[in-house]
C-alpha positions as CSV (number, residue, x, y, z in Angstrom):
1,X,123.1,123.1,80.0
2,X,123.0,122.4,76.3
3,X,124.2,125.9,75.5
4,X,121.4,126.3,72.9
5,X,119.4,128.8,74.9
6,X,119.8,132.3,73.4
7,X,119.5,135.4,75.7
8,X,120.6,139.0,76.0
9,X,123.9,138.1,77.8
10,X,127.0,138.3,75.6
11,X,128.8,135.6,77.6
12,X,127.8,132.1,78.7
13,X,128.2,130.8,82.2
14,X,130.9,128.6,80.8
15,X,132.7,131.6,79.6
16,X,132.4,133.5,82.9
17,X,133.6,130.5,84.8
18,X,136.6,129.9,82.5
19,X,137.7,133.5,82.5
20,X,137.5,134.0,86.3
21,X,139.4,130.8,87.4
22,X,143.0,129.9,87.2
23,X,144.0,127.8,84.2
24,X,145.5,125.0,86.2
25,X,145.1,121.4,84.8
26,X,141.6,122.2,83.5
27,X,140.3,120.1,80.6
28,X,140.3,121.5,77.1
29,X,136.6,120.8,77.3
30,X,136.3,123.6,79.9
31,X,137.1,126.2,77.2
32,X,134.1,128.0,75.9
33,X,133.1,126.8,72.4
34,X,134.7,123.3,73.0
35,X,132.1,120.7,73.3
36,X,132.4,116.9,73.4
37,X,133.2,116.5,69.7
38,X,135.7,119.3,69.5
39,X,137.3,118.2,72.7
40,X,137.7,114.6,71.5
41,X,139.2,115.9,68.3
42,X,141.7,118.1,70.2
43,X,142.6,115.2,72.6
44,X,143.3,113.0,69.5
45,X,145.8,115.7,68.6
46,X,147.4,115.7,72.0
47,X,145.7,118.8,73.2
48,X,144.1,117.6,76.5
49,X,144.4,120.6,78.8
50,X,143.1,124.2,78.5
51,X,146.7,125.5,79.0
52,X,147.8,123.6,75.9
53,X,145.1,125.4,73.9
54,X,146.3,128.6,75.5
55,X,149.6,127.7,74.0
56,X,148.1,127.5,70.5
57,X,146.4,130.8,71.1
58,X,149.7,132.5,72.0
59,X,151.5,130.8,69.1
60,X,148.9,132.2,66.8
61,X,150.0,135.7,68.0
62,X,146.6,136.1,69.7
63,X,145.2,136.7,66.1
64,X,141.6,135.9,65.8
65,X,141.7,134.7,62.2
66,X,144.7,132.4,62.9
67,X,143.4,130.9,66.1
68,X,139.9,130.3,64.6
69,X,141.4,128.8,61.5
70,X,143.4,126.5,63.7
71,X,140.1,125.3,65.5
72,X,138.3,124.9,62.3
73,X,141.0,122.8,60.8
74,X,141.7,120.8,63.9
75,X,138.2,120.2,65.2
76,X,135.7,121.3,62.6
77,X,134.4,123.8,65.0
78,X,131.7,126.1,63.5
79,X,132.0,130.0,63.5
80,X,130.2,130.4,66.8
81,X,132.4,127.7,68.5
82,X,135.5,129.3,67.0
83,X,134.5,132.7,68.3
84,X,133.5,131.5,71.7
85,X,136.9,129.8,72.2
86,X,138.8,132.8,71.0
87,X,136.9,135.2,73.2
88,X,137.5,132.8,76.2
89,X,141.3,132.7,75.5
90,X,141.4,136.5,74.9
91,X,139.5,137.4,78.0
92,X,141.5,134.9,80.1
93,X,144.8,136.3,79.0
94,X,143.4,139.9,79.6
95,X,142.6,139.0,83.1
96,X,145.5,136.8,84.0
97,X,148.6,137.7,82.0
């Protein structure tokens, strides 16, 4: 559950669950790469739901550098967290939009 376990899989269970389910009113903390600290920082900025983060992803033009820069500046997310969140948003939009 800690997410620290490394394996051969390229996606986490959190990623697979996020990508395979409707966005609905899911918490921003359900987004891959967003843990308690990043979730709290996003919530302090008014980003409470995953669909609000999806809006930020779309506003960034789906650009990896811009979206990850937004996460770094807003939440202090590290490179892996930024990448996980970007990949989650990219894969969700590929599957659902």
